[in-house]
NUBAKOL-16684 format. One record per residue (C-alpha): x, y, z; chain; residue number from 1. Coordinates in Angstrom, 3 decimals, always signed. Each point is the difference from the previous one (the first is absolute). Layout:
          X          Y          Z   ch     i
          X          Y          Z    A   NUM
...
END
This chain:
          X          Y          Z   ch     i
    +67.157    +51.508    +70.908    A     1
     +0.812     +1.660     +3.440    A     2
     +3.958     -0.282     -0.840    A     3
     -0.865     +1.985     -3.098    A     4
     -1.584     +2.713     +2.041    A     5
     +2.796     +0.754     +2.045    A     6
     +2.045     -0.079     -2.347    A     7
     -1.416     +2.653     -1.612    A     8
     -0.279     +1.807     +3.044    A     9
     +3.474     -0.305     +0.511    A    10
     +0.860     +1.457     -3.615    A    11
     -2.230     +2.845     +0.879    A    12
     +2.422     +0.764     +3.431    A    13
     +2.688     -0.176     -1.837    A    14
     -1.192     +2.340     -2.908    A    15
     -1.495     +2.460     +2.337    A    16
     +3.506     -0.141     +2.044    A    17
     +2.058     +0.359     -3.121    A    18
     -2.238     +3.082     -1.222    A    19
     -0.111     +1.460     +3.294    A    20
     +3.683     -0.380     +0.496    A    21
     +0.986     +1.677     -3.115    A    22
     -2.618     +2.622     +0.160    A    23
     +2.263     +1.282     +3.642    A    24
     +3.137     -0.154     -1.969    A    25
     -1.760     +2.128     -2.678    A    26
     -1.328     +2.347     +2.222    A    27
     +2.975     +0.722     +2.187    A    28
     +2.130     -0.420     -3.304    A    29
     -2.764     +3.057     -0.950    A    30
     +0.779     +1.626     +2.949    A    31
     +3.582     +0.091     +0.544    A    32
     -0.150     +1.247     -3.641    A    33
     -2.149     +2.915     +0.789    A    34
     +2.003     +1.254     +3.070    A    35
     +1.877     +2.881     -0.562    A    36
     +3.086     -1.116     +2.129    A    37
     +3.226     +2.509     -0.350    A    38
     +2.848     -1.051     -2.649    A    39
     +2.485     -2.002     +1.714    A    40
     +3.653     -1.518     -0.960    A    41
     +0.470     -3.377     -1.195    A    42
     -0.075     -2.558     +2.788    A    43
     +1.662     -3.693     +0.850    A    44
     -2.067     -2.923     +0.997    A    45
     -0.229     -0.267     +3.667    A    46
     +1.953     +2.862     +1.207    A    47
     -1.647     +2.648     -2.117    A    48
     +2.194     +3.568     -0.519    A    49
     +1.776     -0.812     +3.527    A    50
     +3.133     -0.538     -1.964    A    51
     -0.407     +3.667     -1.218    A    52
     +0.612     +1.917     +3.290    A    53
     +3.950     -0.420     +0.607    A    54
     +1.969     +0.959     +2.759    A    55
     -1.722     +3.757     +0.024    A    56
     -4.394     -0.649     -0.370    A    57
     -0.235     +3.745     -0.259    A    58
     +2.008     +0.448     -2.472    A    59
     -0.810     -2.899     -2.610    A    60
     -3.196     +0.538     +0.586    A    61
     -0.085     +3.649     -1.095    A    62
     +2.129     -1.697     -3.329    A    63
     -2.847     -1.653     -0.516    A    64
     -2.565     +2.666     +0.226    A    65
     +1.848     +2.059     -2.362    A    66
     -0.962     -2.586     -2.624    A    67
     -3.751     -0.991     +1.093    A    68
     -1.451     +2.760     +1.987    A    69
     -0.884     +2.004     +3.242    A    70
     -2.211     -3.227     +0.946    A    71
     +1.549     -3.409     -0.911    A    72
     -0.974     -3.140     +0.956    A    73
     +2.304     -2.785     +1.115    A    74
     +0.226     -3.306     +1.676    A    75
     +1.856     -0.996     +3.088    A    76
     -0.046     -3.567     -0.619    A    77
     -3.785     -0.426     +0.684    A    78
     -0.828     +3.317     +1.282    A    79
     -1.202     +2.855     -2.162    A    80
     +1.961     +3.515     +0.813    A    81
     -1.343     +2.736     -1.499    A    82
     +3.455     +2.596     -0.371    A    83
     -0.923     +3.812     +0.430    A    84
     +2.766     +2.465     -1.791    A    85
     -1.532     +3.448     -0.756    A    86
     -1.011     +2.627     +1.983    A    87
     -4.315     -0.227     -0.950    A    88
     +0.497     -3.545     +0.026    A    89
     +1.078     +0.461     +4.018    A    90
     -2.705     +2.230     +0.070    A    91
     -2.671     -2.282     -0.719    A    92
     +1.172     -2.598     +2.335    A    93
     +0.396     +2.434     +2.741    A    94
     -2.482     +2.750     +0.191    A    95
     -3.105     -1.177     -3.013    A    96
     +0.499     -3.970     +0.911    A    97
     +1.177     +0.430     +3.733    A    98
     -2.098     -1.932     +1.933    A    99
     +0.081     -2.672     -3.084    A   100
     +3.659     -0.096     +0.390    A   101
     +0.312     +0.034     +3.951    A   102
     +0.592     -3.688     +0.989    A   103
     +3.289     -1.745     +0.324    A   104
     +0.949     -3.121     -1.931    A   105
     -0.247     -3.083     +2.547    A   106
     +3.147     -1.452     +1.540    A   107
     +1.105     -2.238     +1.898    A   108
     +2.868     +1.521     +1.565    A   109
     -1.109     +3.387     +0.578    A   110
     -3.052     -1.802     +2.253    A   111
     +2.231     -2.445     +1.708    A   112
     +2.293     +2.993     +1.296    A   113
     -2.670     +2.707     +0.182    A   114
     -2.439     -2.177     +2.168    A   115
     -2.606     -0.949     -2.585    A   116
     -0.760     +3.463     -1.772    A   117
     -0.103     +2.145     +3.207    A   118
     +2.698     +3.239     -1.268    A   119
     -1.067     +2.760     -2.479    A   120
     +2.572     -0.391     -2.484    A   121
     -0.178     -3.652     -1.270    A   122
     -3.915     -0.815     +1.305    A   123
     -2.290     -0.402     -2.701    A   124
     -2.746     +2.183     -0.102    A   125
     -2.559     -0.218     +2.782    A   126
     -1.950     +2.181     +2.603    A   127
     +2.180     -1.557     +2.444    A   128
     +3.406     +2.052     -2.273    A   129
     -2.367     +3.041     -0.221    A   130
     -0.494     +0.336     +3.729    A   131
     +4.050     -0.685     +0.885    A   132
     +1.088     +2.343     -2.706    A   133
     -1.820     +2.435     +2.119    A   134
     +1.501     -0.714     +3.273    A   135
     +3.544     +0.262     -2.145    A   136
     -1.126     +3.297     -1.794    A   137
     -1.805     +1.716     +2.697    A   138
     +1.725     -1.332     +3.152    A   139
     +3.370     -1.141     -1.033    A   140
     +1.609     +2.497     -2.825    A   141
     -2.622     +3.001     +0.427    A   142
     +2.101     +3.405     -0.750    A   143
     -0.268     +0.484     +3.938    A   144
     +0.982     -3.572     +0.891    A   145
     +3.028     +0.194     -2.099    A   146
     +0.926     +3.693     +0.908    A   147
     +0.063     -1.373     +3.598    A   148
     +3.098     -1.926     -0.884    A   149
     +1.599     +2.159     -1.238    A   150
     +2.961     +0.190     +2.763    A   151
     +0.148     -3.724     -0.402    A   152
     +0.884     +0.987     -3.855    A   153
     +2.656     +2.933     +1.407    A   154
     +2.005     -2.098     +2.273    A   155
     +0.181     -2.577     -2.318    A   156
     +1.089     +2.218     -2.854    A   157
     +2.316     +1.338     +2.258    A   158
     +1.607     -2.836     +0.882    A   159
     -0.098     -1.295     -3.537    A   160
     +2.946     +2.906     -0.505    A   161
     +1.682     -0.845     +2.620    A   162
     +0.576     -2.980     -1.122    A   163
     +1.179     +1.098     -3.144    A   164
     +2.220     +2.546     +2.061    A   165
     +1.971     -2.519     +1.670    A   166
     +1.338     -1.564     -3.714    A   167
     +1.886     +2.723     +0.040    A   168
     +0.600     +0.469     -3.899    A   169
     +0.634     -4.178     -0.373    A   170
     -2.242     -1.747     -1.988    A   171
     -3.543     -0.463     +1.667    A   172
     -2.636     -1.705     -0.797    A   173
     -3.338     +2.359     -0.852    A   174
     -2.386     -2.819     -0.793    A   175
     +0.422     -1.909     +2.680    A   176
     -0.158     +3.088     +2.693    A   177
     -3.222     +0.791     -2.087    A   178
     -1.294     -3.194     +0.908    A   179
     +0.684     +0.033     +3.604    A   180
     -1.497     +3.632     -0.183    A   181
     -3.442     -1.389     -0.848    A   182
     +0.181     -2.480     +2.175    A   183
     +0.373     +1.438     +2.933    A   184
     -2.474     +2.638     -0.882    A   185
     -2.385     -2.747     -0.509    A   186
     +0.884     -1.837     +2.946    A   187
     -0.883     +2.883     +2.473    A   188
     -3.156     +0.761     -2.091    A   189
     -1.497     -3.153     -0.298    A   190
     +1.263     -1.904     +3.125    A   191
     +1.068     +2.504     +2.949    A   192
     +3.679     -0.317     -0.732    A   193
     +3.067     -1.390     -1.674    A   194
     +0.931     -3.705     +0.020    A   195
     +3.745     +0.053     -0.400    A   196
     +0.668     -3.161     +2.490    A   197
     -0.009     -3.094     -1.986    A   198
     -3.915     -0.229     -0.180    A   199
     +0.302     +3.344     -2.206    A   200
     +2.458     -1.322     -2.273    A   201
     -1.894     -2.795     -0.785    A   202
     -3.389     +1.806     -0.761    A   203
     +2.272     +2.150     -2.880    A   204
     +1.196     -4.058     -1.822    A   205
     -3.742     -0.524     +1.059    A   206
     -0.981     +2.925     -2.279    A   207
     +2.361     -1.055     -2.844    A   208
     -0.984     -3.288     -0.581    A   209
     -4.308     +1.078     +0.055    A   210
     +1.161     +2.122     -3.113    A   211
     +1.621     -2.479     -1.196    A   212
     -2.522     -2.207     -0.065    A   213
     -2.960     +2.606     -0.773    A   214
     +1.758     +0.625     -3.613    A   215
     -1.804     -0.329     -3.047    A   216
     +0.647     -3.225     -1.226    A   217
     +1.175     -1.451     +3.190    A   218
     -2.464     -3.225     -0.655    A   219
     +0.330     -2.105     -3.201    A   220
     -3.603     -1.632     +0.929    A   221
     -1.475     +3.081     +0.214    A   222
     -0.284     +0.207     -3.529    A   223
     +0.806     -3.342     -1.159    A   224
     -1.923     -2.475     +2.279    A   225
     +1.996     -2.684     -2.033    A   226
     +2.888     +0.766     +1.573    A   227
     -1.211     +0.336     +3.821    A   228
     +2.697     -2.615     +0.625    A   229
     +2.849     +2.386     -0.474    A   230
     -1.324     +2.166     +2.510    A   231
     -0.029     -3.170     +1.944    A   232
     +3.665     -1.198     -0.919    A   233
     +1.179     +3.708     +0.833    A   234
     -1.915     +0.380     +3.490    A   235
     -1.585     +2.241     -0.528    A   236
     -3.041     -0.838     +1.952    A   237
     +2.372     -0.557     +2.450    A   238
     +1.724     +2.959     +0.730    A   239
     -3.208     +1.881     -0.515    A   240
     -1.031     -2.007     +3.142    A   241
     +3.159     +0.378     +1.775    A   242
     +0.146     +3.983     -0.386    A   243
     -3.395     +0.672     +0.855    A   244
     +0.560     -1.795     +3.364    A   245
     +2.929     +1.971     +0.340    A   246
     -1.562     +3.084     -1.076    A   247
     -3.276     -0.704     +2.333    A   248
     +2.659     -0.494     +3.331    A   249
     +1.533     +2.899     -0.691    A   250
     -3.302     +2.153     -0.219    A   251
     -1.702     -1.674     +2.789    A   252
     +2.731     +0.849     +2.291    A   253
     -0.366     +3.735     -0.796    A   254
     -3.610     -0.405     +0.705    A   255
     +0.322     -1.987     +3.137    A   256
     +2.415     +2.637     +1.466    A   257
     -2.271     +2.966     -0.866    A   258
     -3.047     -1.313     +1.553    A   259
     +2.620     -1.052     +3.006    A   260
     +0.988     +3.536     -0.124    A   261
     -3.146     +1.869     -0.265    A   262
     -1.546     +1.561     +3.324    A   263
     -3.619     -0.633     +0.808    A   264
     -1.355     +3.048     -0.557    A   265
     +2.717     +0.292     -2.899    A   266
     +1.410     +3.488     +1.535    A   267
     +3.501     -1.589     -1.012    A   268
     -0.874     -1.573     -3.435    A   269
     +2.244     +1.183     -3.258    A   270
     -1.122     +1.769     -2.854    A   271
     +1.881     -2.753     -2.188    A   272
     -2.448     -2.532     -2.807    A   273
     +0.009     -2.479     +2.361    A   274
     -1.022     +1.724     +3.108    A   275
     -3.084     +2.235     -2.344    A   276
     -1.297     -3.266     -1.405    A   277
     -0.189     -1.994     +3.078    A   278
     -2.087     +2.978     +1.558    A   279
     -1.919     +0.151     -3.283    A   280
     -0.704     -4.041     +0.930    A   281
     -1.086     +1.077     +3.443    A   282
     -2.603     +2.741     -1.116    A   283
     -1.646     -1.985     -2.755    A   284
     -0.477     -3.105     +1.893    A   285
     -3.497     -0.068     +0.390    A   286
     -0.045     +1.448     -3.810    A   287
     -0.992     -1.850     -3.237    A   288
     +3.374     +0.555     -1.153    A   289
     +2.690     -0.907     +1.997    A   290
     +4.170     -0.525     -0.152    A   291
     +1.020     -2.779     +1.205    A   292
     +3.599     -1.313     +0.701    A   293
     +1.022     -1.382     -3.343    A   294
     -1.511     +2.983     -1.827    A   295
     +1.989     +2.537     +2.470    A   296
     +3.047     -2.490     -1.007    A   297
     -0.518     +0.341     -3.795    A   298
     -0.548     +3.658     +0.290    A   299
     +3.689     +0.438     +1.504    A   300
     +1.398     -2.692     -2.484    A   301
     -1.419     +2.577     -2.836    A   302
     +1.528     +2.582     +1.440    A   303
     +3.485     -1.418     -0.163    A   304
     -0.417     -1.206     -3.228    A   305
     -0.723     +3.016     -1.390    A   306
     +1.560     +2.617     +2.461    A   307
     +3.747     -1.313     -1.028    A   308
     +0.441     -0.902     -2.765    A   309
     -1.676     +3.041     -1.720    A   310
     +1.527     +3.173     +1.831    A   311
     +3.811     -1.623     +0.610    A   312
     -0.501     -0.971     -4.161    A   313
     -1.220     +3.379     -0.544    A   314
     +3.169     +1.795     +1.778    A   315
     +2.487     -2.350     -1.802    A   316
     -1.009     +0.427     -3.330    A   317
     -0.565     +4.063     +0.557    A   318
     +3.829     +0.575     +1.692    A   319
     +1.337     -2.359     -2.474    A   320
     -1.642     +2.033     -2.836    A   321
     +1.265     +3.363     +1.498    A   322
     +3.601     -1.447     +0.002    A   323
     -0.302     -1.364     -3.634    A   324
     -1.544     +4.051     -0.831    A   325
     +2.865     +2.164     +1.801    A   326
     -1.978     +3.024     -0.955    A   327
     -3.431     -0.831     +0.960    A   328
     +2.032     -1.153     +3.253    A   329
     +1.248     +3.663     +0.209    A   330
     -3.061     +2.047     -0.829    A   331
     -1.561     -2.536     +2.841    A   332
     +2.492     +0.709     +2.376    A   333
     +0.093     +4.179     -0.261    A   334
     -4.127     -0.313     +0.795    A   335
     +0.302     -2.114     +3.311    A   336
     +2.883     +1.465     +1.098    A   337
     -1.537     +3.733     -0.861    A   338
     -3.101     -0.861     +1.717    A   339
     +2.158     -1.468     +3.130    A   340
     +2.509     +2.606     -0.020    A   341
     +2.010     -0.242     +3.536    A   342
     -2.574     -2.700     +0.892    A   343
     +2.387     -3.409     +1.459    A   344
     -3.362     -2.205     -1.527    A   345
     -2.303     -0.077     -2.106    A   346
     -3.960     -0.351     +1.995    A   347
     -3.193     -0.753     -1.654    A   348
     -1.273     +3.509     +0.146    A   349
     +3.296     +1.214     -2.622    A   350
     -1.729     -2.521     -2.643    A   351
     -2.761     +2.223     -1.002    A   352
     +1.825     +2.467     -1.720    A   353
     +2.425     -2.434     -1.566    A   354
     -1.968     -0.012     -3.391    A   355
     +3.038     -1.865     -2.416    A   356
     +0.420     -2.993     +2.834    A   357
     -3.683     -0.712     -1.153    A   358
     +0.517     +0.416     -3.425    A   359
     +2.785     -2.127     +0.666    A   360
     -0.930     -2.562     +1.793    A   361
     -3.635     -0.448     -2.772    A   362
     +2.801     -0.864     -2.791    A   363
     +1.734     -2.214     +1.819    A   364
     -2.901     -1.896     +0.434    A   365
     -1.152     +0.683     -3.686    A   366
     +3.351     -2.094     -1.119    A   367
     +0.412     -2.526     +2.692    A   368
     -3.529     -0.353     +1.565    A   369
     +0.319     -2.458     +3.113    A   370
     -2.990     -2.998     -1.244    A   371
     +0.549     +0.524     -3.988    A   372
     -3.303     -2.528     -0.575    A   373
     -1.147     +1.402     +2.914    A   374
     -1.988     -2.564     +2.251    A   375
     -2.316     -2.203     -2.363    A   376
     -4.263     +0.045     +0.100    A   377
     -2.218     -2.022     -1.386    A   378
     -3.173     +0.546     -1.799    A   379
     -3.208     -1.053     +2.774    A   380
     -2.483     -0.413     -3.518    A   381
     -0.150     +0.172     -3.595    A   382
     +0.532     +3.755     -1.322    A   383
     +0.097     +1.670     -4.129    A   384
     +3.334     +1.872     +0.716    A   385
     +1.203     +2.897     -2.865    A   386
     -2.310     -2.583     -2.164    A   387
     +1.478     -2.891     +1.156    A   388
     -1.969     -3.043     +1.663    A   389
     +2.107     -1.116     +3.602    A   390
     -1.078     -3.133     +1.713    A   391
     -0.541     -0.435     +3.304    A   392
     +3.060     -0.458     +2.234    A   393
     +2.589     +0.902     -2.417    A   394
     +2.434     +1.253     +1.742    A   395
     +1.792     +3.751     -0.601    A   396
     +3.322     +1.453     -0.302    A   397
     +0.567     +3.998     -0.464    A   398
     +3.065     +0.339     -0.859    A   399
     +0.910     +3.413     +1.184    A   400
     +3.475     -0.460     -0.571    A   401
     -0.816     +0.458     -3.771    A   402
     -2.309     +2.735     +0.453    A   403
     +2.212     +2.696     +1.778    A   404
     +2.112     -1.035     -2.981    A   405
     -2.486     +0.561     -2.924    A   406
     +1.771     +2.452     -2.475    A   407
     -3.675     +1.147     -0.664    A   408
     -0.318     +1.426     +2.905    A   409
     +3.049     +1.126     +1.429    A   410
     +3.015     +1.694     -1.605    A   411
     +3.450     -1.872     +0.115    A   412
     -1.457     -2.059     +1.859    A   413
     +2.903     -1.996     +0.510    A   414
     +1.721     +2.852     +1.526    A   415
     +0.518     +1.491     +3.507    A   416
     -1.736     +2.929     -0.077    A   417
     -1.576     +0.723     +3.443    A   418
     -0.852     +3.823     -1.874    A   419
     -3.043     -1.850     -1.297    A   420
     -1.755     +0.077     +2.754    A   421
     +0.640     +3.493     +1.342    A   422
     -3.413     +1.898     -0.769    A   423
     -1.984     -3.144     -0.769    A   424
     -3.351     -1.353     +1.902    A   425
     +1.694     -3.287     -0.891    A   426
     -0.055     -2.080     +3.045    A   427
     +0.124     -3.387     +1.948    A   428
     -3.250     -0.099     +1.918    A   429
     -1.113     -1.962     -2.946    A   430
     -2.118     +2.870     -2.237    A   431
     +2.202     +0.047     -2.750    A   432
     +0.086     -3.406     -1.472    A   433
     +3.530     +0.463     -1.956    A   434
     +1.841     +0.438     +2.931    A   435
     -1.309     -3.084     +2.558    A   436
     +3.055     -1.140     +2.268    A   437
     -2.240     -0.714     +3.085    A   438
     -3.326     -1.387     -2.397    A   439
     -3.632     +1.894     -0.380    A   440
     -2.769     -1.088     +1.137    A   441
     -1.855     -1.662     +2.608    A   442
     +2.978     -2.299     +0.633    A   443
     +2.669     +3.317     -0.589    A   444
     +2.542     -0.882     +3.108    A   445
     -1.738     +1.971     +2.793    A   446
     +3.847     +0.823     +1.452    A   447
     +0.964     +2.871     -1.612    A   448
     +0.212     +2.506     +1.822    A   449
     +2.075     -1.773     +2.518    A   450
     +2.128     -1.276     -3.041    A   451
     +0.576     +3.485     -1.095    A   452
     +0.629     +1.860     +3.031    A   453
     +2.812     -2.609     +0.984    A   454
     +1.650     +0.164     -3.576    A   455
     +0.236     +3.903     +0.111    A   456
     +1.241     +0.233     +3.353    A   457
     +2.922     -2.445     -0.358    A   458
     +1.282     +1.107     -3.857    A   459
     -0.326     +3.673     +1.174    A   460
     +2.409     -0.365     +3.204    A   461
     +2.099     -2.734     -2.520    A   462
     +0.333     +3.423     -2.067    A   463
     +0.405     +2.210     +2.009    A   464
     +2.273     -1.522     +2.073    A   465
     +2.897     -2.044     -2.320    A   466
     +1.385     +0.329     -3.438    A   467
     +0.866     -3.360     -2.079    A   468
     +2.292     -1.451     -2.192    A   469
     +0.487     -3.687     -1.327    A   470
     +2.302     -2.387     +1.289    A   471
     +3.218     -0.622     -2.016    A   472
     +0.038     +3.278     -1.961    A   473
     -3.203     -1.410     -1.896    A   474
     -1.447     +3.014     -1.777    A   475
     -3.758     +0.656     +1.379    A   476
     -1.280     -0.283     -3.760    A   477
     +1.196     -3.301     +0.062    A   478
     -2.696     -1.166     +3.061    A   479
     -1.220     -3.756     -0.551    A   480
     -3.809     +0.748     +0.205    A   481
     -0.891     -3.527     -1.035    A   482
     -2.834     -1.234     +1.514    A   483
     -0.403     -3.066     +2.040    A   484
     -3.837     -1.449     -0.187    A   485
     -2.791     -1.279     +2.479    A   486
     -2.980     +1.125     +1.314    A   487
     +1.820     +3.384     +0.112    A   488
     +2.896     +0.599     -1.727    A   489
     +3.723     +1.161     +1.528    A   490
     +3.335     +0.680     -1.254    A   491
     +1.623     -2.742     -1.146    A   492
     +3.033     +0.947     +1.833    A   493
     +0.142     +1.938     +2.988    A   494
     +0.251     +3.779     +0.055    A   495
     +3.856     +0.445     +1.487    A   496
     +1.582     +3.498     +0.218    A   497
     +2.315     +2.290     +1.745    A   498
     -1.623     +2.360     +2.157    A   499
     +0.970     +3.402     +1.364    A   500
     -1.141     +2.049     +2.218    A   501
     -0.645     +3.275     -1.785    A   502
     +1.601     +2.952     +1.885    A   503
END
């Protein structure tokens, strides 16, 4: 009898468990069905939509969006990724729901390199991030601070012009010289001096390795946990560890040099970024928010990460586009040379009147946006977006490149036409969602003013001092504008020209 009772108890338990299990599965299915998810292309098992990205993800994603819509949900392995491809959709992400989408995806690579999220560009959204960004905006990249580095920009641009002139009408690699310009300016502004020794060469190599490792789809295991062994086989974690240690050694040496150089009364301290951050650390050591050593190094690394790539890439693409379009080059040269008539060089005060120059640079950044997918965001909570249900943790890619070439917004969007920006209110400060070279909202780039000051001055001086032609009698209209895609998009082939001083 006792055995019979136990049997019935066991049967009841199994029945209850079975009913509960199927009820749970039914509710899960019903809940899933009730969710209104954005349209998605067909997916493959395990890899999802990764196979559809191609070598130029921003181009592939635009093609998919033309079929599936302005909000498109993909799966990169097991990770849901929302792709945004129109100005209206971007406005929803960066303005209407800006706080919801203010996070960054978690990344073991960026965490290790950037001191476990102590930076601004790639750190997760938090109260700490808000305070550090405030320091960057108000103390390092304010209008007053950027203006204080005017002599650095003018001296380094003058050196650029001198180096181009040294070519004596032989072939010169402008891409290399533009990169050298931005590196030199950043070194002097951020670190207080240029690093031209072996130590200096190593920091450029380190930045190149860092950019490669931070590429959008560098880690296989990040998207497909089953393929974590591929990262191990490729030695990815080992490479990250070595790079992080080398970067830290360089930055640690820079900070230590500054501390040794600062007099007790601070009278001899310079106004470079490291010195400013050390002074803020000293002043705030007893407050609720303090800047520690790792924070200083992470912020400086941020400045190099963004401050070298964006200006040099923009200058390179702009000069290339001008060479390819001789009529536009001539029109810009006429403006610059008329305003600077009789002057040996263009100074920053002269730039105020150069309206066509500003239009040319805006148009260049529209067609050749430095970071076509911006930096990825992540949803901090579940949200309803344009009628669709977006789950917390979903990554977001804003295809700023596709938005800037949207024919419903721009007339003849594939043409290089600076005139479209003359007498136009559209700017790059994040208020016009059809044009987002620096992003918008909380996660927009805080270094806009710094980048544009150097970009305008360099381009104005280059076109003021030189006329250009291509080597081997190549026609200017045939200049190869093929791009090489990474976090930033460079010309695939360096800009090689023959520069003749203008008389």
